[in-house]
C-alpha positions in Angstrom: 1.9 -82.6 151.5 1.8 -85.1 148.4 4.8 -87.0 147.9 5.6 -89.4 144.9 7.5 -92.5 145.7 9.4 -94.7 142.9 8.1 -98.4 143.2 11.7 -99.5 142.3 14.0 -97.6 144.3 11.5 -96.3 146.9 13.1 -92.8 146.5 11.3 -89.6 146.7 10.6 -88.4 143.1 10.6 -84.9 141.5 8.0 -83.6 139.3 6.8 -85.0 136.0 7.1 -88.4 137.5 10.6 -88.8 136.9 13.0 -90.8 139.3 16.5 -89.0 139.5 17.9 -92.3 141.1 16.7 -94.6 138.6 17.0 -92.0 135.6 13.6 -93.1 134.3 10.0 -92.0 134.1 7.6 -93.9 136.1 4.1 -94.5 134.9 2.4 -95.4 138.2 4.3 -94.2 141.2 3.3 -94.5 145.1 1.6 -91.4 146.1 1.6 -90.5 149.9 0.0 -87.6 151.6 2.1 -86.7 154.7 3.3 -83.9 156.7 7.0 -85.1 157.0 9.4 -87.0 155.0 8.9 -90.8 154.6 12.5 -91.2 156.4 11.6 -89.0 159.2 10.7 -90.4 162.8 7.4 -89.4 164.2 7.7 -86.5 166.8 7.3 -87.4 170.3 4.2 -85.6 170.7 2.6 -87.4 167.7 0.9 -90.7 169.0 -0.9 -91.5 165.9 -0.3 -91.1 162.1 -2.7 -91.3 159.3 0.0 -92.7 157.1 0.1 -95.9 159.2 -3.6 -96.2 159.2 -4.1 -94.9 162.8 -6.7 -92.1 163.0 -5.6 -88.8 164.3 -9.0 -87.6 165.4 -10.2 -88.1 168.9 -13.5 -87.5 170.6 -13.9 -85.0 173.3 -14.8 -87.8 175.6 -11.5 -89.3 174.8 -9.4 -86.4 175.3 -11.2 -85.1 178.5 -11.9 -81.6 176.5 -15.8 -82.0 176.7 -17.8 -79.2 177.7 -21.4 -78.7 178.8 -23.3 -76.4 176.4 -23.8 -72.8 177.3 -27.3 -71.8 178.5 -29.5 -69.9 176.1 -29.9 -66.2 176.9 -33.3 -66.0 178.4 -33.0 -62.1 178.6 -36.4 -60.5 177.2 -35.9 -57.1 175.4 -37.5 -54.2 177.2 -38.6 -52.6 174.0 -42.1 -52.5 172.5 -43.7 -54.3 169.9 -43.1 -51.5 167.4 -39.5 -51.5 168.4 -39.0 -55.2 168.2 -40.8 -55.3 164.5 -38.4 -52.5 163.4 -35.3 -54.2 164.6 -36.7 -57.4 162.7 -36.9 -55.4 159.4 -33.4 -54.3 159.9 -32.3 -57.8 160.3 -33.9 -58.8 157.5 -32.2 -56.2 155.2 -28.9 -57.1 156.6 -29.6 -60.7 155.6 -30.8 -59.7 152.0 -27.7 -57.7 151.4 -25.4 -60.4 152.6 -27.5 -62.9 150.5 -27.1 -60.5 147.6 -23.3 -60.2 147.8 -22.9 -63.9 148.1 -24.9 -64.3 144.6 -23.0 -61.3 143.1 -19.7 -63.2 144.2 -20.7 -66.5 142.6 -21.1 -64.8 139.2 -18.6 -62.0 139.2 -15.8 -64.2 140.3 -15.9 -67.0 137.8 -16.5 -64.5 134.9 -13.3 -62.6 135.9 -11.3 -65.8 136.1 -12.4 -66.6 132.5 -11.5 -63.3 131.3 -8.1 -63.5 132.9 -7.7 -67.0 131.4 -8.6 -66.0 127.8 -8.3 -62.4 127.3 -5.7 -61.0 129.4 -2.1 -62.1 128.2 -0.1 -63.3 131.2 3.7 -64.4 131.6 4.4 -68.0 131.9 7.0 -68.5 134.4 7.1 -72.2 134.1 8.1 -72.1 130.4 11.0 -70.1 131.4 11.9 -72.5 134.2 11.5 -75.8 132.2 12.2 -76.3 128.5 12.6 -79.2 126.3 15.2 -79.3 123.7 15.6 -81.2 120.5 18.6 -83.6 119.8 19.9 -81.1 117.3 19.9 -78.1 119.7 22.0 -79.9 122.4 24.2 -81.2 119.9 25.0 -78.2 118.3 25.8 -76.7 121.8 27.8 -79.7 122.5 28.0 -79.2 126.2 27.6 -82.2 128.5 24.4 -82.1 130.9 25.0 -81.4 134.5 22.8 -83.9 136.2 24.7 -87.0 135.2 28.2 -88.3 135.4 30.2 -89.1 132.2 32.7 -91.7 131.2 35.2 -91.1 128.9 34.0 -94.1 126.7 31.2 -93.4 124.5 27.9 -95.1 124.5 28.2 -96.5 120.9 31.2 -98.4 122.2 29.5 -99.6 125.3 26.9 -100.8 122.9 29.4 -102.9 120.8 30.4 -104.5 124.1 27.0 -105.1 125.3 26.3 -107.3 122.0 29.5 -109.3 122.9 28.2 -109.7 126.6 24.6 -110.6 125.8 25.7 -113.2 123.3 28.2 -114.8 126.0 25.3 -114.9 128.1 22.9 -116.7 125.9 20.6 -113.8 125.1 19.0 -113.1 121.9 18.3 -109.5 120.7 14.5 -109.2 119.8 14.4 -105.6 119.1 16.2 -102.2 119.9 14.4 -98.9 120.6 16.4 -95.6 120.8 14.8 -92.6 122.5 16.0 -89.4 123.9 15.0 -86.8 126.6 16.7 -83.4 126.9 15.6 -80.6 128.9 16.8 -77.6 131.0 15.3 -76.8 134.5 16.0 -73.3 135.7 14.3 -73.9 138.9 16.0 -71.7 142.1 17.8 -69.9 139.5 20.3 -72.7 139.2 20.2 -74.2 135.6 20.0 -78.1 135.8 20.4 -79.9 132.5 19.6 -83.6 131.6 20.6 -84.6 128.0 20.1 -88.4 127.7 19.7 -90.9 124.8 18.6 -94.3 125.6 19.3 -97.5 123.6 16.7 -100.3 124.9 17.6 -103.9 124.2 14.7 -106.3 124.5 16.2 -109.7 124.9 15.2 -113.2 125.4 16.5 -116.8 126.0 15.8 -120.1 124.2 15.3 -123.4 125.5 17.2 -126.6 124.7 15.0 -127.1 121.4 15.6 -123.7 120.2 12.3 -122.2 121.3 12.2 -118.6 122.9 11.5 -118.5 126.6 8.8 -116.4 128.4 11.2 -113.5 129.3 9.3 -110.6 127.4 10.0 -108.4 130.2 13.9 -108.7 130.2 15.9 -105.7 128.6 19.1 -103.9 128.8 19.4 -100.3 128.5 22.8 -98.4 127.5 22.3 -94.6 128.3 24.6 -91.9 127.0 24.6 -87.9 126.6 22.8 -86.9 123.7 25.1 -83.6 123.2 28.5 -85.4 123.8 27.8 -89.2 123.2 29.6 -89.9 126.4 28.2 -92.8 128.5 26.3 -92.1 131.5 25.7 -95.9 132.5 23.9 -99.3 132.0 20.8 -100.6 133.6 19.3 -104.3 133.4 15.7 -105.3 134.1 15.7 -109.2 134.3 14.0 -112.2 135.4 17.1 -114.3 136.4 19.4 -112.9 139.0 22.4 -115.0 138.1 22.6 -113.7 134.7 22.1 -110.2 135.6 25.1 -110.7 138.3 27.2 -112.1 135.6 26.4 -109.0 133.3 27.0 -106.6 135.7 30.5 -108.0 136.5 31.2 -108.0 132.8 30.3 -104.2 132.3 32.5 -103.4 135.4 35.5 -105.4 134.1 34.8 -103.8 130.6 35.0 -100.2 132.2 38.1 -101.2 134.1 39.9 -102.1 130.8 38.8 -98.9 129.5 40.7 -97.2 132.4 37.1 -95.8 133.9 37.6 -97.9 137.0 40.8 -98.5 138.7 42.1 -101.9 138.3 43.5 -102.2 141.8 41.0 -104.9 142.6 38.7 -107.3 140.9 35.4 -105.3 141.0 33.7 -107.2 138.4 33.9 -110.3 140.6 33.2 -108.3 143.7 30.0 -106.8 142.0 29.0 -110.3 140.9 29.4 -111.8 144.3 27.6 -109.0 146.3 24.4 -109.1 144.0 24.2 -112.9 144.5 24.6 -112.9 148.3 21.9 -110.1 148.6 19.7 -112.5 146.4 20.1 -115.2 148.6 18.5 -113.4 151.5 15.1 -113.8 150.2 12.7 -111.1 149.5 11.0 -111.1 152.9 14.6 -110.2 154.4 15.2 -106.6 155.4 17.8 -105.0 153.0 17.2 -107.2 149.7 19.4 -104.8 147.9 22.8 -103.7 147.1 24.4 -100.3 146.6 28.1 -99.6 146.6 30.5 -96.9 145.3 33.9 -98.2 143.5 36.3 -97.2 144.5 34.9 -96.1 147.9 37.1 -92.8 147.9 38.0 -90.2 145.3 36.1 -87.9 142.8 35.7 -90.4 139.9 33.7 -93.0 141.4 31.0 -95.7 139.9 28.0 -96.6 141.5 26.4 -100.0 141.5 22.7 -100.4 142.6 20.8 -103.7 143.0 17.1 -104.3 143.7 15.1 -107.2 143.7 11.3 -107.1 143.7 8.2 -109.4 142.7 10.4 -111.7 140.7 12.3 -109.1 138.6 15.9 -107.8 139.2 16.9 -104.2 138.6 20.7 -103.4 138.3 22.3 -100.2 137.6 25.9 -99.2 136.9 26.3 -95.5 136.6 29.0 -92.8 136.7 28.7 -90.8 139.9 27.8 -86.9 139.0 30.8 -84.8 139.0 
């Protein structure tokens, strides 16, 4: 089966190139044609695998299943010349009939498909399963989406705090772009809603002379529910791991002050140290990433995810779905 893999978190994606783990659309996912899930082991009898570049095919000589060709039937019909000629005519007629049916099928079947497509009304089940909604529609309903966790603090308040965190880290805001994606998916008769508005901050640093550094890819995104305004989480995409670790710790500390994360431990420092430790392993080490839920137990938890790849750092702080 065809499976799409997110190049950021390396998790299997759903349809529409949307990664539920990263909460974003992926322009160019990895595509794998496999007959098993990528995290499954091979079965015992499977000694080769196309996915890993080893062909499955084996010649008959390799498998020992080669067989000698059967001898042709040398029996001569006892019928006379007239009987043989008559049978040859019948064979030709059958051949003509089969060939005529084949040609007719090549003409009739495509024509019928065109008629079905353009002239016969049909019900669209896909439209019933998947539906995009406007911001006004979901705000009028006022119900939080079911696919994300929701903090009590609003996305607007998180944006205010993010401005202070960026200034404290030395970042300057180049531009801010806002977008939303709201849809209902009724697949398997179980409504699944995702209402999300994203505020993308494109940021940069300056050198000692006040010139902007080359950091056009750096960005911070605050994501919140379009219907209720409740914060879903924050994500960073940066070139400097130290700044990412610092800002992630500050976001966690802010959520602790808002009562969204317990204050029984210094989770902000804990997150910062873990991210730096994971980065020190180097890109070639196994497990150059970090994932943790804080606190580890209970229904009200926050997920912290870190991944480093190709000189960029991705960090996500997210409320675990209820």
